[in-house]
C-alpha positions, -999 to +999 in steps of 0.1 A: -270+077-054-300+055-055-291+020-052-258+016-035-268+006-002-279-028-016-250-045-001-250-037+037-222-006+032-211+018+011-179+022-004-155+045-024-140+025-051-123+040-082-090+052-097-074+038-064-084+020-033-071+042-003-080+059+031-091+089+018-127+093+034-142+084-002-128+118-016-121+129-053-104+155-064-096+172-096-070+198-102-081+232-115-081+232-154-080+195-160-112+177-167-129+160-138-119+123-131-092+124-159-060+135-143-038+108-138-001+117-129-003+091-095-026+078-064-023+117-051-049+145-048-059+170-025-050+174+011-068+169+043-051+194+074-050+184+107-043+216+126-039+193+158-007+173+148+019+159+125-002+130+113-007+135+075-038+124+053-045+132+019-075+126+001-071+116-035-086+119-066-107+103-082-128+080-063-164+070-070-190+053-050-200+023-057-217-013-045-183-023-023-173-047-050-131-048-058-119-043-095-093-042-114-100-028-148-076-019-178-072+019-186-077+022-140-046+038-130-044+025-091-077+006-090-081-008-057-043-023-055-041-012-017-065-042-013-036-065-020-024-080+009+013-079+008+019-112-008+059-114-009+078-128-037+089-164-030+115-180-044+140-154-038+179-164-023+177-149+008+140-160+015+142-127+038+110-119+043+101-092+070+079-100+094+043-097+077+030-061+085-010-063+089-005-026+087+013-028+056-011-047+037-036-021+037-025+010+050-015+046+034-026+071+056-013+107+039-004+139+051-019+167+068-001+194+086+001+204+124-004+237+143+032+240+143+028+248+102+009+275+107+002+295+073+003+328+061-018+346+036-006+336+003-017+369-011+008+395-009+037+369-002+062+372-029+080+339-045+118+350-049+138+333-078+163+307-071+190+334-072+173+356-051+166+331-024+203+320-024+210+356-017+185+362+007+189+367+046+180+336+068+147+350+076+134+345+044+134+311+050+105+318+071+087+333+043+095+307+019+083+283+041+056+295+054+043+304+018+049+268+005+024+258+031-001+284+024+000+273-012-004+237+005-036+245+019-046+262-011-041+233-033-013+247-055+010+222-059+037+238-081+036+268-061+042+250-031+069+232-048+086+258-061+086+282-026+095+252-008+124+238-029+140+274-024+134+271+014+153+239+015+179+251-003+184+278+025+182+257+048+183+215+037+189+206+076+149+217+082+131+185+088+094+202+086+106+217+051+120+186+039+084+168+051+067+198+034+081+197+002+079+159+002+040+167+004+043+193-023+058+168-046+030+140-037+006+168-046+020+176-079+025+140-088+060+138-084+062+107-063+101+097-068+105+134-059+084+131-025+103+096-017+135+113-020+121+140+005+107+118+030+142+099+029+157+134+040+131+139+069+140+102+082+179+110+077+175+138+099+150+121+125+158+083+127+133+078+156+108+104+143+075+084+141+059+104+116+090+107+094+093+071+089+054+069+082+058+094+060+085+077+041+065+043+044+032+060+028+054+072-001+067+043-010+033+028-011+019+054-032+043+050-055+039+010-052+004+015-061+007+037-092+032+016-108+009-016-101-017+004-122+009+009-149+012-032-147-031-038-149-032-007-179-010-030-200-038-056-197-053-079-174-041-111-189-006-105-188+014-128-160+023-101-139-012-088-137-019-122-128+005-124-101-013-092-088-049-107-090-035-139-071-017-113-045-052-099-042-073-129-037-044-143-010-049-116+008-090-119+010-082-154+018-097-165-015-071-193-020-089-214-047-090-180-071-056-172-061-045-204-073-061-201-106-046-166-110-011-180-105-017-209-129-023-182-152+006-164-144+023-199-149+011-200-181+026-173-193+060-177-179+066-214-176+103-211-164+092-190-136+099-212-105+094-186-081+055-191-089+057-227-083+070-215-047+045-192-045+019-217-050+035-243-027+035-214-001-005-209-009-012-245-003+009-242+031-015-217+040-050-238+031-036-263+052-023-289+022+012-300+030+015-325+005+008-304-024+030-277-010+059-300-008+054-313-045+055-274-057+086-272-040+102-303-049+093-290-085+119-258-083+144-285-066+142-308-096+153-279-116+177-261-093+190-288-074+211-259-054+181-242-042+181-228-009+147-210-013+131-249-022+149-262+009+142-235+031+103-239+021+107-279+026+121-276+061+092-255+067+068-277+055+085-307+076+088-287+105+051-278+109+042-315+102+063-328+135+088-343+108+118-330+126+147-352+115+135-341+079+135-305+085+168-306+101+181-325+068+168-297+046+186-269+069+215-284+070+222-288+033+211-251+028+238-245+055+265-263+032+257-241+005+255-211+026+270-211+061+255-177+071+220-187+058+198-193+088+213-158+103+185-138+082+157-159+091+143-152+124+107-152+110+110-190+102+084-204+105+070-180+082+038-196+074+032-209+104-008-211+115-021-204+150+001-200+180-016-227+197-005-252+167+031-237+170+030-245+203+022-283+199+049-284+176+077-272+199+064-289+225+070-319+203+105-306+192+116-303+229+112-338+232+130-348+200+160-322+207+165-341+243+180-370+221+191-354+186+227-345+183+231-306+188+243-281+160+236-248+144+203-262+126+186-277+161+196-246+178+180-227+147+144-247+152+148-244+192+155-206+187+122-201+167+096-216+193+118-192+218+109-160+198+075-174+187+057-185+220+056-166+254+085-174+279+078-202+300+056-219+278+077-247+268+113-259+280+137-264+256+173-275+261+205-259+245+211-223+243+191-197+226+200-191+190+215-155+183+189-128+176+215-116+147+188-109+119+215-092+092+213-099+055+224-133+043+259-137+034+262-136+002+282-163-012+300-181-041+293-217-036+272-209-072+305-208-096+307-245-094+268-249-108+261-245-146+230-222-134+220-191-153+223-156-132+184-156-128+187-195-115+215-187-090+194-157-077+165-181-074+193-209-056+200-183-030+235-179-044+237-145-048+272-137-047+276-157-078+242-143-093+256-105-085+295-115-099+283-127-130+258-099-139+280-070-129+306-074-153+279-072-181+264-041-160+297-024-161+296-024-199+292+009-217+257-003-227+242-027-201+206-045-218+174-039-197+174-079-192+209-072-177+202-045-153+169-062-147+187-090-132+207-073-111+178-056-096+166-089-089+194-102-070+195-071-051+159-077-041+163-114-034+194-106-015+172-086+006+187-052-004+152-035-014+166-001-018+194-010-045+170-030-062+145+001-060+172+024-077+180-003-104+141-007-116+133+029-111+162+035-137+146+008-158+111+025-154+125+059-170+138+045-198+112+020-209+075+028-191+064-002-207+088-031-194+061-048-176+089-070-156+108-036-146+073-022-133+058-054-116+096-054-094+096-019-089+061-022-072+072-052-051+108-031-041+087-004-030+059-021-008+089-040+008+105-005+017+071+008+026+069-025+050+105-017+065+094+018+074+063+010+090+078-020+107+101+010+123+075+022+136+066-008+157+100-011+169+105+026+181+068+026+198+045-003+198+017+011+214+020+047+195-014+055+182-001+055+145+004+017+150-033+014+164-043+032+131-025+007+112-037-020+126-076-003+123-067+000+085-057-037+082-088-048+099-110-029+080-098-044+049-106-076+060-138-067+066-137-070+103-153-039+111-158-044+150-119-049+152-111-019+131-131+003+150-117-010+183-085+000+170-095+033+155-107+040+192-076+030+207-058+053+182-079+084+195-077+076+231-037+076+228-044+110+210-076+126+211-067+154+192-059+137+160-087+149+135-075+123+109-081+091+130-116+107+139-125+110+103-112+077+093-133+062+119-162+084+107-155+074+069-157+038+080-190+039+101-203+057+072-194+030+046-211+005+069-243+029+072-232+034+108-242+072+102-253+081+136-219+067+152-203+082+122-219+118+128-204+115+165-173+114+151-174+137+121-186+163+143-161+162+170-133+165+142-154+197+129-149+214+161-111+204+162-110+214+126-138+235+114-117+237+076-115+197+069-129+192+039-135+154+044-152+154+075-175+184+060-184+162+031-190+129+052-212+146+069-233+163+045-235+130+027-248+112+060-275+138+057-283+130+021-285+094+030-309+104+055-335+121+029-324+155+052-311+176+022-314+211+038-290+199+069-268+185+042-262+216+019-242+239+042-219+210+048-213+203+010-211+237+000-186+243+028-165+210+014-164+227-022-155+259-012-127+242+009-118+222-018-131+232-052-131+200-075-139+177-046-161+154-068-178+131-041-188+165-029-204+177-061-222+144-067-235+142-031-248+179-037-260+171-070-282+144-052-290+168-022-308+192-049-325+166-069-342+156-032-351+194-028-366+191-062-341+216-078-336+195-108-319+219-133-294+227-102-288+192-099-285+185-134-257+211-137-239+194-105-241+161-118-229+168-152-200+184-135-187+152-126-203+127-149-169+120-167-153+108-136-182+084-135-163+051-128-196+028-120-225+043-138-240+057-106-237+091-118-251+085-151-282+070-133-284+097-115-284+115-144-316+092-158-333+100-130-331+138-128-338+140-168-372+119-163-383+145-137-375+171-157-392+154-187-363+152-209-372+114-220-342+111-248-317+124-224-326+100-194-326+072-223-291+082-231-278+085-194-289+054-186-274+038-214-244+052-207-249+041-169-255+003-183-225+002-205-198+013-174-214-013-151-211-037-180-175-027-187-164-032-153-187-061-144-155-087-156-135-071-139-146-069-106-141-088-079-168-097-050-158-093-013-154-128+009 
């Protein structure tokens, strides 16, 4: 597509920004680019292992600019860093997984899922399936897998649902059904199945991975719904701010947080978020001022006290840091047990080492108590062994959720303020009586959900906000907190992968995706290669690496990875498309055609392949055929590039009026998105 390489690399930007190799897919019978049931689509099959990857629909290529547009369902939400909500009572923020910030690798089935031919395989009714002999499970299971590979999600759901009824403890069937629900656009149902997979095999990396990516996919879609409601709502502003934080564009993030605060002047958690932002910017004075604003409004706020202790600790003012921690302990004696990640916004290890070195001297004369022991334990956890000598015993490794205290009963605070203060038990006690009433209102249920979220019980929070979203699909607060809960649950799943096997190839893939989203291409490539070294037959990882190299126009390196992927899996539509498009970019359309046609035969409705095929045909001078291909995907044009190609083809055909109209549409699309696209740092 002409003019797309002017910024040094190529990109996939459209309905959603996911590691999907640039795939856009539309289901048969639906208009191209307009089917929006979630951030999912066609699937990529890895015949050499269980890592699951899935191309998505619809995704259009354009210059690498990150945008959030109204009416765009999941537009690039994955580019966000996971900005954890500040001001929560527990301040229970899991260690920041770089992987969670960016990763949603999707599902492909391995050789063990060998498919039967779908033709001639009967799909029995539920009653027949329940009465069938055990052997019928294999037939139903293989039929479901065959349907998945054929892109027939509804039929796959039917067959695999019956298979699961026959054998509820079959992890492969559960996981396959989860993937079928994904392809059918039923994200909540997919999460339920992947939860079962984890229950059946808690230590299985792939099960944890599938569950995490299912939660994250739901978060993406839900965030898209928030943005569809308008890009000026306070919740949209929060998302924009989080996006900027992830890009380290802190000034822009502050602007968005301030705009959100204008819409929610009583949202003290936004002051905490701004304070955290100032800490990242190296502005402790401004950070302290923001945290003080929260404390002025809610004197018993554990969140503010914790943050102030963090600021003073990093500044080396240990006496003040201890005073804040001790005041928090008086409100909640179990408070410190849940904060193994303190200081959560510390800078580099070297600066932390300097702070801890000074703390070791301070601790020689300071009276020992639980607060000081906590700070000493912080240094032991965050620095390599023998880096410094710290007097006293190590703090307990207990990382249980915070105690739910009732200290707030003597304070005149609303339930929401109690949650923000950290007095979760008091918050819940006040709200649950209303929740058990016959007709609990939306706001009450939402507050209970926030209490659960702020207590670190993200699963319960997820269920509350999911129920609210089902009742009112336009309630922005519920949608926002639903996606926050889902993202936190995804983070937990990805964290478990690291805990189970820190050197797993999946961990390297997660890290690669993180570096990729930070535009650290060399480091991302290094991590992908590390993953491939640990699992050479992982086709999907090779495709991800090839996709990254394709995006940055490293075509020769990309071809090396993609051709090896095709050797391992000749029926890989993503690899076929990328190889074909590389030859289009190299202006060798004769070499491109076989790969693009193969991609389309494997995955009908593969929009990127259709667009690339249109360009290849134009390069060959087959303008009428190119016109037909481009018109097939024109309705999915997200950045104006397809209509610009149409403009060029119309000119070649001498259809000047049509060319003028196509150019006008192209410019109109570009103009509509100009105001919402965000420049990469």
